Wavefront OBJ file of the C-alpha trace (Angstrom):
o trace
v 44.757 18.266 7.924
v 46.262 16.704 4.812
v 47.844 18.313 1.782
v 49.113 16.395 -1.192
v 52.759 17.207 -1.958
v 54.072 17.232 -5.490
v 57.321 18.116 -7.174
v 57.836 21.125 -9.402
v 60.670 20.884 -11.924
v 61.538 24.430 -13.012
v 62.641 24.940 -16.592
v 63.523 28.626 -16.426
v 64.721 31.291 -14.059
v 61.139 32.477 -13.485
v 60.023 28.967 -12.700
v 62.938 28.513 -10.306
v 62.005 31.699 -8.506
v 58.398 30.525 -8.471
v 59.365 27.272 -6.850
v 61.391 29.125 -4.248
v 58.352 31.243 -3.491
v 56.169 28.162 -3.319
v 58.388 26.460 -0.786
v 59.402 29.376 1.437
v 56.588 31.925 1.410
v 53.781 29.441 0.798
v 54.903 26.289 2.546
v 51.389 24.935 2.035
v 51.465 24.189 -1.726
v 47.707 24.394 -2.058
v 47.733 28.157 -1.622
v 48.805 31.439 -3.138
v 47.319 34.917 -3.624
v 43.921 36.006 -4.862
v 42.157 36.132 -8.167
v 38.913 34.780 -9.460
v 39.896 34.047 -13.041
v 36.298 33.421 -14.137
v 36.266 34.598 -17.747
v 38.633 34.775 -20.664
v 39.926 36.864 -23.440
v 37.710 37.418 -26.410
v 37.998 34.071 -28.114
v 36.436 34.453 -31.526
v 37.349 31.660 -33.895
v 36.974 30.657 -37.472
v 36.682 26.906 -37.295
v 34.076 24.750 -35.595
v 35.940 21.728 -34.195
v 34.643 21.208 -30.687
v 34.712 19.312 -27.423
v 31.205 18.609 -26.050
v 30.300 19.731 -22.549
v 27.722 17.970 -20.404
v 24.378 19.799 -20.117
v 23.949 22.083 -17.130
v 21.902 20.518 -14.335
v 18.485 21.775 -13.297
v 19.911 22.954 -9.980
v 22.260 25.322 -11.789
v 19.516 26.642 -14.004
v 17.512 27.436 -10.882
v 20.529 29.040 -9.259
v 21.024 31.292 -12.271
v 17.500 32.722 -11.968
v 17.992 36.318 -10.846
v 14.463 36.294 -9.371
v 15.748 33.972 -6.653
v 14.879 34.530 -3.007
v 16.040 38.050 -2.077
v 17.231 36.822 1.314
v 19.540 34.300 -0.367
v 20.946 36.982 -2.650
v 21.470 39.325 0.295
v 23.399 36.618 2.121
v 25.448 35.925 -1.012
v 26.273 39.610 -1.357
v 27.497 39.712 2.231
v 29.677 36.640 1.621
v 31.092 38.116 -1.597
v 31.918 41.422 0.036
v 32.972 40.487 3.565
v 33.710 36.785 4.096
v 37.397 35.866 4.400
v 36.851 32.121 4.968
v 39.387 32.394 7.774
v 42.207 33.586 5.498
v 43.470 36.010 8.174
v 45.720 33.170 9.310
v 47.755 33.557 6.131
v 47.603 37.291 5.491
v 48.272 38.163 9.125
v 50.290 35.328 10.659
v 52.332 34.356 7.592
v 52.677 37.490 5.467
v 52.298 39.969 8.367
v 50.347 42.359 6.201
v 48.773 43.987 9.265
v 52.245 45.282 10.168
v 52.775 46.698 6.685
v 49.389 48.403 6.606
v 49.830 49.871 10.100
v 53.203 51.416 9.330
v 53.393 52.042 5.602
v 50.003 52.002 3.856
v 48.218 55.336 3.885
v 44.987 55.789 1.906
v 47.043 57.515 -0.799
v 49.341 54.480 -1.003
v 46.374 52.095 -0.977
v 44.654 53.966 -3.801
v 47.903 54.022 -5.789
v 47.960 50.199 -5.897
v 44.300 50.039 -6.886
v 42.516 49.461 -3.590
v 39.055 51.031 -3.479
v 37.029 52.739 -0.739
v 33.279 52.216 -0.349
v 31.862 55.704 0.154
v 28.571 54.257 1.383
v 30.353 52.867 4.446
v 31.689 56.298 5.398
v 29.891 58.536 7.912
v 28.999 61.995 6.562
v 31.722 63.666 8.601
v 34.377 61.391 7.097
v 33.204 62.077 3.550
v 33.216 65.776 4.312
v 36.709 65.512 5.763
v 37.965 63.806 2.631
v 36.335 66.443 0.456
v 37.736 69.416 2.414
v 41.069 67.644 3.032
v 40.819 67.913 6.812
v 41.310 64.134 6.989
v 44.910 63.141 6.359
v 44.943 60.653 3.490
v 48.716 60.326 3.821
v 48.505 58.726 7.269
v 48.401 54.928 7.829
v 46.216 55.683 10.861
v 43.503 56.842 8.465
v 43.714 53.470 6.688
v 43.110 51.728 10.025
v 40.046 53.917 10.513
v 38.727 53.023 7.056
v 39.220 49.322 7.818
v 37.422 49.728 11.136
v 34.492 51.213 9.212
v 34.514 48.284 6.756
v 35.111 50.732 3.927
v 38.133 49.209 2.147
v 36.687 47.080 -0.648
v 37.782 43.453 -0.362
v 39.873 43.909 2.796
v 38.606 43.040 6.282
v 40.526 44.248 9.316
v 40.240 43.821 13.060
v 41.093 47.116 14.729
v 41.512 47.178 18.491
v 41.493 50.752 19.636
v 43.488 52.354 16.851
v 45.683 49.308 16.192
v 45.155 46.922 13.274
v 45.657 43.410 14.661
v 44.240 41.094 11.990
v 43.642 41.428 8.247
v 42.100 39.209 5.563
v 40.763 39.499 2.016
v 37.480 38.725 0.261
v 36.214 37.984 -3.257
v 35.463 41.681 -3.720
v 39.144 42.641 -3.648
v 39.667 41.718 -7.302
v 36.106 41.527 -8.538
v 34.622 44.818 -7.413
v 35.450 48.432 -8.064
v 33.736 51.764 -7.318
v 32.141 54.487 -9.402
v 34.569 57.243 -8.253
v 31.667 59.529 -7.301
v 33.636 61.088 -4.422
v 37.078 61.044 -6.013
v 39.247 58.557 -7.899
v 39.028 55.225 -6.078
v 36.311 56.353 -3.640
v 32.644 55.809 -4.483
v 29.796 53.317 -4.512
v 30.605 49.642 -5.050
v 30.272 47.984 -8.454
v 30.239 44.284 -7.621
v 31.399 41.930 -10.349
v 33.382 44.591 -12.187
v 37.055 43.618 -12.542
v 39.412 45.896 -10.662
v 41.912 46.492 -13.434
v 43.672 49.161 -11.353
v 44.414 46.675 -8.570
v 48.029 45.549 -8.406
v 47.905 42.303 -6.379
v 51.563 41.551 -6.963
v 52.709 44.934 -5.696
v 50.502 44.566 -2.633
v 51.825 41.140 -1.708
v 55.381 42.268 -2.407
v 55.043 44.666 0.536
v 55.169 41.677 2.884
v 58.277 41.516 5.088
v 58.079 37.718 4.889
v 59.229 37.627 1.246
v 62.726 37.652 -0.183
v 63.900 40.147 -2.788
v 63.668 37.472 -5.505
v 60.105 36.624 -4.528
v 59.097 40.278 -4.501
v 60.557 40.659 -7.995
v 58.182 37.987 -9.298
v 55.103 39.619 -7.783
v 56.127 43.101 -8.833
v 56.461 41.831 -12.414
v 52.714 41.208 -12.705
v 51.565 44.820 -12.935
v 48.113 46.391 -12.454
v 45.068 44.284 -13.202
v 46.960 40.980 -13.469
v 47.302 37.853 -11.367
v 48.526 34.287 -11.807
v 46.131 31.801 -10.204
v 48.315 28.786 -11.134
v 51.705 30.128 -10.059
v 51.779 28.387 -6.682
v 51.205 24.989 -8.301
v 53.481 24.928 -11.333
v 55.969 27.698 -10.529
v 55.448 29.436 -13.872
v 55.140 33.201 -13.938
v 52.386 33.849 -16.500
v 49.756 36.234 -15.078
v 46.388 36.911 -16.666
v 44.109 39.924 -16.474
v 41.562 40.050 -13.673
v 38.253 39.161 -15.331
v 34.709 40.357 -14.642
v 32.413 38.254 -12.453
v 29.135 39.472 -13.936
v 26.956 38.248 -16.799
v 27.600 34.565 -16.018
v 24.041 33.311 -15.532
v 23.226 30.453 -17.895
v 26.822 29.977 -19.057
v 28.842 26.789 -18.692
v 32.473 26.938 -17.741
v 32.673 30.277 -16.006
v 36.467 30.086 -15.938
v 38.174 30.925 -19.185
v 39.482 27.378 -19.560
v 36.194 25.930 -18.242
v 37.873 23.710 -15.669
v 34.605 23.526 -13.757
v 31.081 23.783 -15.121
v 29.779 26.083 -12.404
v 30.881 29.154 -10.490
v 31.120 27.132 -7.274
v 34.095 25.214 -8.656
v 36.196 28.330 -9.143
v 34.932 29.967 -5.962
v 36.158 26.951 -4.029
v 39.470 26.888 -5.906
v 40.154 30.539 -5.203
v 38.880 30.599 -1.619
v 41.016 27.614 -0.619
v 44.121 27.749 -2.809
v 44.487 31.477 -3.541
v 42.816 33.451 -0.747
v 44.110 30.882 1.769
v 40.736 30.315 3.360
v 40.095 27.205 5.427
v 38.402 24.562 3.312
v 38.800 21.674 0.891
v 39.602 21.590 -2.810
v 40.458 18.621 -5.021
v 41.387 18.646 -8.719
v 42.790 15.249 -9.804
v 43.555 16.578 -13.295
v 46.141 18.907 -11.769
v 47.184 16.761 -8.824
v 45.703 19.191 -6.286
v 44.234 17.830 -3.052
v 43.817 20.274 -0.164
v 41.962 19.203 2.986
v 41.365 21.387 6.041
v 38.916 20.949 8.883
v 36.492 22.410 9.596
v 35.624 23.468 6.050
v 34.620 27.135 6.272
v 34.138 27.496 2.515
v 31.687 24.775 1.435
v 28.691 25.974 3.506
v 28.806 29.373 1.771
v 29.189 28.340 -1.870
v 25.521 28.044 -2.888
v 24.628 31.514 -1.634
v 27.801 33.031 -3.045
v 27.117 31.514 -6.460
v 23.516 32.717 -6.404
v 24.654 36.291 -5.847
v 27.328 36.147 -8.517
v 24.868 34.762 -11.053
v 22.526 37.645 -10.252
v 25.128 40.204 -11.322
v 24.227 41.586 -14.729
v 26.740 42.889 -17.246
v 26.567 46.704 -17.334
v 24.854 48.165 -20.411
v 26.781 50.604 -22.559
v 26.234 54.235 -21.637
v 24.109 56.351 -23.943
v 26.336 58.229 -26.351
v 29.341 55.980 -25.727
v 29.089 54.462 -29.201
v 27.842 55.354 -32.666
v 24.488 53.573 -32.967
v 24.376 53.763 -36.752
v 27.870 52.336 -37.098
v 27.055 49.681 -34.474
v 24.096 48.512 -36.567
v 26.432 48.056 -39.521
v 28.944 46.376 -37.222
v 26.347 43.828 -36.143
v 26.143 42.718 -39.767
v 29.926 42.393 -39.883
v 29.869 40.444 -36.600
v 27.422 37.892 -37.992
v 28.889 37.826 -41.491
v 32.362 38.639 -42.835
v 33.878 39.057 -39.352
v 32.847 35.456 -38.511
v 32.582 36.441 -34.831
v 29.196 34.726 -34.460
v 30.765 31.381 -35.316
v 31.734 31.109 -31.652
v 30.123 34.111 -29.951
v 26.640 32.709 -30.495
v 23.162 33.624 -29.270
v 22.142 36.074 -26.580
v 24.989 34.891 -24.347
v 27.582 35.533 -27.084
v 29.370 32.251 -26.364
v 29.290 28.612 -27.435
v 30.661 27.569 -24.032
v 27.505 25.586 -23.281
v 28.273 23.094 -26.051
v 32.019 23.096 -26.748
v 35.526 24.057 -25.777
v 38.229 24.967 -28.263
v 41.716 23.486 -28.601
v 44.503 26.020 -28.328
v 45.306 25.389 -31.995
v 42.034 27.111 -32.926
v 42.664 30.313 -31.011
v 45.353 32.717 -32.259
v 46.664 33.715 -28.849
v 49.368 32.597 -26.425
v 48.423 29.071 -25.321
v 50.659 28.922 -22.244
v 47.977 29.588 -19.651
v 45.451 27.199 -21.174
v 48.019 24.416 -21.251
v 48.539 24.906 -17.505
v 44.834 24.345 -16.828
v 42.819 21.199 -16.204
v 41.078 21.218 -19.612
v 44.031 22.609 -21.599
v 41.476 24.302 -23.864
v 39.768 27.677 -24.169
v 36.128 28.508 -23.802
v 34.625 31.341 -25.813
v 34.233 34.433 -23.680
v 30.798 36.069 -23.405
v 30.863 39.642 -24.668
v 28.200 41.477 -22.633
v 29.824 44.452 -20.929
v 33.077 44.011 -22.838
v 33.192 47.770 -23.432
v 34.175 48.541 -19.841
v 37.126 46.280 -19.049
v 40.160 46.721 -21.307
v 42.738 45.369 -21.931
v 41.595 42.252 -23.781
v 42.603 38.621 -24.240
v 43.569 36.585 -21.215
v 47.009 38.178 -21.085
v 45.919 41.750 -21.809
v 47.827 41.776 -25.082
v 45.125 43.825 -26.857
v 44.836 47.301 -25.365
v 41.613 48.231 -27.175
v 38.707 46.650 -28.992
v 40.226 47.986 -32.224
v 43.327 45.934 -31.412
v 41.151 42.857 -30.891
v 39.437 43.302 -34.254
v 42.738 43.866 -36.036
v 44.245 40.794 -34.379
v 41.495 38.515 -35.666
v 41.365 40.234 -39.042
v 45.050 39.433 -39.508
v 45.088 35.984 -37.873
v 42.126 34.667 -39.822
v 42.777 36.653 -43.035
v 39.280 38.124 -42.882
v 40.142 40.982 -45.243
v 37.800 43.408 -43.510
v 37.801 46.949 -44.831
v 38.739 49.885 -42.634
v 35.061 50.818 -42.418
v 33.997 47.292 -41.479
v 36.588 47.134 -38.720
v 35.502 50.503 -37.335
v 31.839 49.473 -37.442
v 32.599 46.193 -35.712
v 34.317 48.058 -32.891
v 31.240 50.254 -32.433
v 29.053 47.152 -32.213
v 31.294 45.590 -29.560
v 31.158 48.857 -27.614
v 27.361 48.654 -27.673
v 27.087 45.211 -26.079
l 1 2 3 4 5 6 7 8 9 10 11 12 13 14 15 16 17 18 19 20 21 22 23 24 25 26 27 28 29 30 31 32 33 34 35 36 37 38 39 40 41 42 43 44 45 46 47 48 49 50 51 52 53 54 55 56 57 58 59 60 61 62 63 64 65 66 67 68 69 70 71 72 73 74 75 76 77 78 79 80 81 82 83 84 85 86 87 88 89 90 91 92 93 94 95 96 97 98 99 100 101 102 103 104 105 106 107 108 109 110 111 112 113 114 115 116 117 118 119 120 121 122 123 124 125 126 127 128 129 130 131 132 133 134 135 136 137 138 139 140 141 142 143 144 145 146 147 148 149 150 151 152 153 154 155 156 157 158 159 160 161 162 163 164 165 166 167 168 169 170 171 172 173 174 175 176 177 178 179 180 181 182 183 184 185 186 187 188 189 190 191 192 193 194 195 196 197 198 199 200 201 202 203 204 205 206 207 208 209 210 211 212 213 214 215 216 217 218 219 220 221 222 223 224 225 226 227 228 229 230 231 232 233 234 235 236 237 238 239 240 241 242 243 244 245 246 247 248 249 250 251 252 253 254 255 256 257 258 259 260 261 262 263 264 265 266 267 268 269 270 271 272 273 274 275 276 277 278 279 280 281 282 283 284 285 286 287 288 289 290 291 292 293 294 295 296 297 298 299 300 301 302 303 304 305 306 307 308 309 310 311 312 313 314 315 316 317 318 319 320 321 322 323 324 325 326 327 328 329 330 331 332 333 334 335 336 337 338 339 340 341 342 343 344 345 346 347 348 349 350 351 352 353 354 355 356 357 358 359 360 361 362 363 364 365 366 367 368 369 370 371 372 373 374 375 376 377 378 379 380 381 382 383 384 385 386 387 388 389 390 391 392 393 394 395 396 397 398 399 400 401 402 403 404 405 406 407 408 409 410 411 412 413 414 415 416 417 418 419 420 421 422 423 424 425 426 427 428
C-alpha cells in the first residue's frame, strides 16, 4: 500500500489544529470523515464569462437513464445504503466508535445528533414498543439492537450477542433522511435527501482517540455541515451537506465540478473521507491513495446508476402560492437574471461552463481549495426542502438568497418581485 505524503503549512490557529488532527488522528493523510459534497449553493450570476467543459460521454448518458435495468438499480441502492467499503477498520480500530456507542449512545442521544432510524427495518413489536414507550430509548443497549436490525440509517454494526464489536458508515449517513412518520427521526428512508440535522463533527468528537483540541475543531462544524477537504489542507471551512438527487444529465455533480461524473466524487469520499479500502488519485491536489485490494472501484457503476435515478422531490401541494409563483417565473427569466446561469430544465449551465469565483458573490475560500478553483451553477429542482442555502449555509431562507443577489448585482427588484421569485423557487 502506498500513500503520497505532502506537507501542510498552517497559516492560522485553525489550520494548525487541523494539521495536528491530520497527523495524529488520521495518520493516513488520504482520509478523514464523511460527506458527499455533490452540489453547491445557489450560484446565480449576472455575467456570462465561462470555462468550457468537455461533453458528457455516451456511457454517462446511458447511466443517467432512470429506466435502467431494475436489478442494477436495486444493487446500487443496497450499496448506497449498506456498503462500508471496509471502513470499519478506521471507525472501529482507530476511532473506537463501537466503544462509544456501546457505553454512551442511546437512541435519544443518536437522534439528538441527527442520526435517523429506518422504521421499515423494525419488527412490528419494536415499533409498538417505541410508540407505547415500553422500549427504553435512553439505553445504549437499544442502540445495539437497532444496529443489529440494520435500522440506523448510514451506520452498519456487527453485534455479537448483545455486544457491538464492529461499526462502519455508508453513503446514506449524510445523504439520506427519513419522513418522521413514526416520530421525529424515525420513519421511512428518503434516499438522496441531505441530512441537515446530522452533526458529523459532534459524532466524531465522541471518539476517545481524539484530543481536546481536535474535538474542538469537529464540534465547531455544527449540524448539517462537513469539511471534505480538511484532512488535506488543514483548513477548517465546512460546507452544508448537499442533496444527492436530481443529478441525472448534469456535468460536475460536485459544487466545484472537480469531476465530471458522480463516480469521481463517490470514489473520493469512499476512499479519503469514509476511510474505505480503495484507490483515489487527484494530481491537481497532490492526492494519491493506493490500497489493495480495491473494494470501492467494483461498486462505482452500480452506485452511480442508483444515485442518478434519484429524482428531486416535487413541491407539496399548497406549499407555495401558485399565482405568485407564475409571476415569479417571469422575474426569474427577466429582471432577476437568474436564468442567465440557471438555464433549461436542469436549471444549470454546468454542462457547458464553470464560473470563476470573481463572478459569484459568495465566500470563495472553499472553491479555491478545490481542484478546479471555480464554481458550477447549482441545479434548483427540490431546492425548497433543504435550507440553509449557499455552500456555507450563509442564507437561512430562499428570501435571504433572493435578497443577497438583489443587493450584490444591484437588480433593483421590488418587494413584490422578490416575494414572487421566492414563491417560484419554492415551486421547483
